[in-house]
C-alpha positions in Angstrom: -159.1 225.4 -27.7 -162.3 223.8 -28.8 -165.2 222.3 -26.7 -165.4 218.5 -26.4 -168.2 217.3 -28.7 -168.1 213.5 -28.2 -171.3 212.6 -26.3 -172.5 216.2 -26.1 -176.3 216.0 -25.7 -177.3 219.5 -24.5 -175.5 222.8 -24.9 -177.0 226.1 -23.7 -174.8 229.2 -24.1 -175.9 232.5 -22.7 -174.5 234.5 -25.6 -176.7 232.4 -27.9 -179.7 232.5 -25.6 -182.3 232.7 -28.4 -180.5 230.3 -30.7 -180.1 232.9 -33.4 -177.7 235.4 -32.0 -176.5 237.2 -28.8 -179.1 237.7 -26.2 -179.2 241.4 -25.2 -180.1 242.4 -21.7 -183.3 240.5 -20.7 -184.8 239.4 -24.0 -188.3 238.1 -23.4 -187.7 234.5 -24.5 -189.4 231.7 -22.7 -186.7 229.0 -23.3 -183.0 228.5 -23.3 -182.2 227.1 -26.7 -180.3 223.8 -26.8 -177.8 224.3 -29.6 -177.7 220.6 -30.1 -181.4 220.6 -30.9 -182.3 217.9 -28.3 -184.0 219.6 -25.4 -184.6 223.3 -24.9 -184.8 224.5 -21.3 -188.1 226.0 -20.3 -187.8 229.3 -18.4 -190.3 230.2 -15.7 -190.6 233.0 -13.2 -188.3 235.2 -15.1 -188.6 238.9 -14.2 -187.2 239.9 -17.6 -184.8 242.2 -15.8 -181.1 242.1 -15.3 -181.7 241.2 -11.7 -183.9 238.2 -12.6 -183.5 237.4 -16.2 -180.9 237.8 -19.0 -178.0 240.1 -18.4 -174.5 240.8 -19.8 -172.6 242.5 -22.6 -171.0 239.5 -24.2 -167.4 239.9 -23.0 -165.5 237.3 -21.0 -165.8 239.4 -17.9 -169.5 240.2 -18.5 -170.9 237.3 -20.5 -174.5 236.9 -21.5 -176.1 234.9 -18.7 -179.1 234.0 -16.7 -179.5 235.7 -13.3 -181.1 233.9 -10.4 -182.2 236.1 -7.4 -182.6 233.4 -4.8 -186.3 234.1 -4.2 -188.7 231.2 -3.6 -190.3 232.1 -6.9 -187.0 232.9 -8.6 -186.3 232.2 -12.3 -185.6 228.6 -13.1 -184.9 226.3 -16.1 -186.6 223.0 -16.6 -185.5 220.4 -19.1 -188.5 218.1 -18.4 -187.7 214.3 -18.2 -184.3 214.4 -19.8 -182.1 213.7 -16.8 -179.2 211.4 -17.8 -178.6 209.8 -14.4 -180.8 206.8 -15.4 -178.0 205.7 -17.8 -175.4 205.9 -15.0 -173.0 207.5 -17.5 -173.1 211.3 -17.8 -171.4 214.6 -17.3 -173.1 217.9 -16.3 -171.0 221.1 -16.8 -171.8 224.6 -15.9 -170.1 228.0 -15.8 -171.6 229.8 -12.8 -171.0 232.8 -10.5 -172.3 232.3 -7.0 -173.2 235.5 -5.0 -174.5 234.0 -1.7 -173.6 231.2 0.7 -177.4 230.5 1.2 -178.1 227.0 0.1 -179.0 226.8 -3.6 -179.2 224.3 -6.5 -177.0 225.0 -9.5 -177.9 221.8 -11.4 -180.3 219.3 -10.0 -181.7 216.0 -11.3 -184.7 214.8 -9.3 -187.2 211.9 -9.1 -190.5 212.6 -11.0 -192.1 209.4 -10.0 -193.4 210.8 -6.7 -193.2 214.0 -4.6 -190.1 212.7 -2.9 -187.0 214.7 -3.6 -184.8 211.5 -3.6 -182.9 210.2 -5.4 -181.0 213.4 -6.4 -178.0 214.4 -8.4 -177.0 217.9 -7.6 -174.3 220.5 -7.8 -175.2 222.8 -4.9 -173.8 225.7 -2.9 -174.1 226.2 0.8 -175.1 222.6 1.6 -175.0 221.6 5.3 -172.2 223.2 7.3 -170.1 223.8 4.3 -171.3 227.4 3.7 -170.0 228.9 0.6 -168.5 225.7 -0.8 -169.9 223.7 -3.7 -170.9 220.1 -3.4 -171.8 217.3 -5.8 -174.4 215.1 -4.1 -175.9 211.7 -5.1 -178.6 209.9 -3.2 -178.8 206.1 -3.3 -182.3 206.1 -1.8 -184.4 208.1 0.6 -181.9 207.8 3.4 -178.4 207.5 2.0 -176.4 210.3 0.4 -172.9 210.8 -0.9 -171.3 214.2 -1.3 -168.0 215.7 -2.5 -167.2 219.2 -1.5 -165.0 221.9 -3.1 -161.8 222.7 -1.1 -162.5 226.4 -1.3 -165.4 228.8 -0.7 -166.9 229.6 -4.0 -169.5 232.3 -3.4 -168.3 235.9 -4.1 -165.3 234.5 -6.0 -166.3 235.3 -9.6 -166.9 232.9 -12.4 -166.1 229.2 -12.0 -166.3 226.0 -14.1 -168.2 223.2 -12.2 -168.4 219.7 -13.6 -170.1 216.6 -12.2 -169.4 213.3 -13.9 -170.5 209.7 -13.2 -169.4 206.4 -14.6 -170.0 202.7 -13.9 -166.6 201.5 -15.2 -164.8 200.0 -13.4 -167.1 200.9 -10.5 -170.0 203.3 -10.2 -168.6 206.6 -9.0 -169.2 210.3 -9.1 -166.5 213.0 -9.5 -166.6 216.8 -8.9 -164.2 219.1 -10.7 -163.9 222.8 -10.1 -161.9 224.9 -12.7 -160.4 221.7 -14.2 -159.2 220.3 -10.8 -160.7 217.2 -9.2 -162.2 217.9 -5.8 -162.6 214.1 -5.2 -164.9 211.2 -6.0 -167.6 209.2 -4.3 -168.2 205.5 -5.0 -171.6 203.9 -4.6 -174.7 202.9 -6.5 -177.2 205.5 -7.8 -180.9 204.6 -7.9 -182.1 205.2 -11.5 -185.4 207.0 -11.9 -187.4 209.0 -14.5 -185.2 211.9 -13.5 -186.0 215.6 -14.2 -183.2 218.0 -14.9 -183.3 221.6 -13.6 -181.1 224.6 -13.3 -181.4 227.1 -10.4 -183.7 225.2 -8.1 -184.6 221.8 -6.6 -187.9 220.4 -7.8 -189.2 218.7 -4.6 -188.8 219.2 -0.9 -186.8 222.4 -0.2 -186.6 224.2 -3.5 -183.2 225.8 -2.7 -183.5 228.6 -5.3 -180.1 229.7 -6.6 -178.6 233.1 -5.8 -176.2 233.5 -8.6 -175.7 233.5 -12.4 -175.2 230.8 -15.1 -173.6 231.5 -18.4 -173.2 228.0 -19.9 -174.7 224.6 -19.4 -173.7 221.3 -21.1 -174.8 217.7 -20.6 -172.9 214.7 -22.0 -174.1 211.1 -22.3 -170.8 209.8 -20.8 -168.3 210.8 -18.1 -165.6 213.1 -19.4 -162.0 212.4 -18.6 -159.9 214.8 -16.6 -158.2 215.9 -19.8 -161.5 216.6 -21.4 -162.8 218.6 -18.4 -159.6 220.6 -18.5 -160.1 221.1 -22.3 -163.6 222.6 -21.8 -162.3 224.8 -18.9 -159.4 226.1 -21.1 -161.9 226.8 -23.9 -163.4 229.5 -21.7 -166.8 230.8 -20.7 -167.6 232.1 -24.2 -166.8 228.9 -26.1 -169.6 227.1 -28.0 -169.2 223.8 -29.9 -171.1 225.3 -32.8 -168.6 228.1 -33.4 -165.4 227.8 -35.4 -162.4 229.1 -33.5 -159.4 230.3 -35.6 -155.9 229.1 -34.6 -153.5 231.7 -33.1 -149.8 232.0 -33.8 -146.8 234.1 -32.7 -144.4 235.0 -35.5 -140.7 235.1 -34.7 -138.9 238.4 -35.3 -136.9 238.4 -38.5 -133.1 238.2 -38.0 -129.9 237.5 -39.8 -131.0 239.6 -42.8 -128.8 239.5 -45.9 -129.3 240.5 -49.5 -130.8 237.1 -50.3 -132.0 235.5 -47.1 -133.4 236.0 -43.6 -134.3 233.9 -40.6 -137.8 233.7 -39.1 -140.4 231.2 -37.9 -143.2 231.0 -35.4 -145.2 229.1 -32.8 -148.7 227.8 -32.9 -150.1 228.8 -29.5 -153.7 227.5 -30.0 -154.9 225.1 -32.7 -158.4 226.4 -32.5 -161.5 224.3 -33.4 -159.6 221.8 -35.6 -156.2 220.2 -35.7 -153.6 222.1 -37.7 -152.4 219.9 -40.6 -149.9 222.3 -42.3 -148.0 225.4 -41.2 -145.2 227.6 -42.5 -143.9 231.1 -43.2 -144.9 233.4 -46.0 -142.8 236.3 -47.4 -142.5 238.8 -50.2 -140.8 242.1 -50.9 -143.9 244.3 -51.0 -145.6 243.7 -47.6 -148.6 241.7 -46.2 -147.5 238.3 -47.6 -150.0 235.4 -48.1 -149.7 231.8 -49.1 -150.0 233.1 -52.7 -146.4 234.4 -52.2 -143.2 232.5 -51.5 -143.7 230.3 -48.4 -142.6 227.2 -46.6 -144.9 224.2 -45.8 -144.6 221.8 -43.0 -144.9 218.9 -42.3 
């Protein structure tokens, strides 16, 4: 399964932290490279340790990632004034593991026009009385906020795929998805600003430093559909749009063998990065058949 690329504006993958190859434990890099080449994320307050810096071995269970320790001066990622909320059409997607119910910002877009922390777009954990749950919050102005909460407690529950999307068609609304499932939507206007986009902290007011880990961040210039959110979730925590993924197949066991014929076949279980245009079965009498040998072709 491949990652959705239509409208993809920023893509930061932990295993490609330096932009040239896998990041080993705590490489001393000062930015998280955007593989789309639009906006690198500036790293600050990194301890360059696996407790506050880069960590991971590169497997699905232990992916390369950024670790945030929840301290006031904890590591943070700043994308400067590239927030997408001013367009009203966007999606923020993140693979994260939350290790505390203490309030913390996973993704946050804040006003840079003043020291006010409104208006805000945020995926947060531990907001208000909903300890351990994740919320998507949007402020219309300095006094009005709309939030959607996850149904389940997320801290201490391993890696999860969080997605926040907003559209203006047919009405302006915000949706939160967790692991490809909609947690609900909130309808209402969003006050556009010169927005600043951050990971791991809130720029103004309470900084709400994150206690947890982030392996992947993507930003789209449109709201993804449910099917597209589920596609990215199915692609997994290690997927990157810049990488080619080979298709996978299961070959049916040979049966009804005679002197001149046999029955076989197969199933394409994953098309990989591109649509499969032809498929079939190869065979020979010496072993390890290829398409240079006898074969069928479909369609």
